[in-house]
C-alpha positions, -999 to +999 in steps of 0.1 A: +000+000+000+029+024+008+045+017-026+012+026-043+010+059-024+046+067-032+040+059-069+010+083-070+030+111-053+059+106-078+035+107-108+018+138-094+051+157-088+065+147-122+033+159-140+035+194-126+040+221-152+071+241-143+062+269-167+028+276-151+025+310-135-013+317-134-045+301-145-082+304-141-113+290-159-149+303-163-178+280-171-201+292-198-238+292-194-254+261-211-276+285-231-245+298-249-219+325-248-234+359-258-213+381-281-217+410-255-204+389-226-168+397-218-150+372-196-125+389-172-096+370-157-076+389-130-044+375-117-032+378-081-003+402-078+024+383-097+060+388-086+094+374-096+083+368-131+106+352-157+122+373-185+096+362-210+059+351-205+031+340-228-006+342-224-029+314-235-065+304-236-079+270-228-111+263-247-135+235-238-163+228-262-187+199-267-191+180-299-222+201-307-201+232-314-211+241-349-180+259-363-146+247-373-129+277-357-134+303-330-126+340-331-116+355-298-113+393-291-086+396-265-075+425-244-045+422-220-038+449-193-002+449-182+006+465-149+021+500-152+012+503-189-013+529-200-025+511-231-037+475-232-027+449-258-057+441-281-059+415-308-082+390-326-072+354-324-086+329-350-084+295-333-087+267-358-104+236-344-110+214-374-096+205-407-114+216-439-130+182-442-144+182-407-119+163-385-107+176-352-072+189-354-044+169-338-038+181-302-075+187-296-083+162-269-114+146-255-144+126-266-176+145-259-158+175-245-130+188-267-101+208-250-077+229-269-052+257-263-044+288-283-018+315-274-017+352-278+006+356-308+033+377-290+053+369-259+058+396-233+094+404-226+105+417-192+070+416-178+064+439-148+052+426-115+016+432-106-019+423-114-026+412-150-062+416-164-071+395-194-105+400-212-119+376-237-150+380-259-162+356-286-161+371-320-183+348-340-212+358-361-238+342-339-250+364-311-253+334-289-224+309-294-236+274-284-215+244-275-188+262-254-183+246-220-156+268-205-129+293-213-097+296-193-067+319-193-032+311-184+002+328-180+032+307-186+070+311-186+085+308-221+110+280-220 
């Protein structure tokens, strides 16, 4: 029994992501994600940041999601900066012939990651605010389970 516990502890420790700095998820209403609904992720006060960080988005959708991609309008507020970073991300989920792309995992719930296209060099310490809005044509985007935001060290 002790060896099983030890094995579980070793597996847990070896699976830790050493590049992880911050992460949070928001569940989406089962009725859908309205185009006017802006998800706001606010980090704790981050200190001792590495020299380069990247910001990513974890998307969980079910197999009823109608589109082969997802547009995200992203705004990132960096501590001490007067202007926020704004961009549109086109996250491709499927091939043109309708198959899920490699790296999109899960059976009924699909999970995928997409990153803001630019890393942040010499990031200042402080609270980072990340805003995400769906940018699809439908006013109510169905099939989205949750959206998450992460900050990671660039290796």
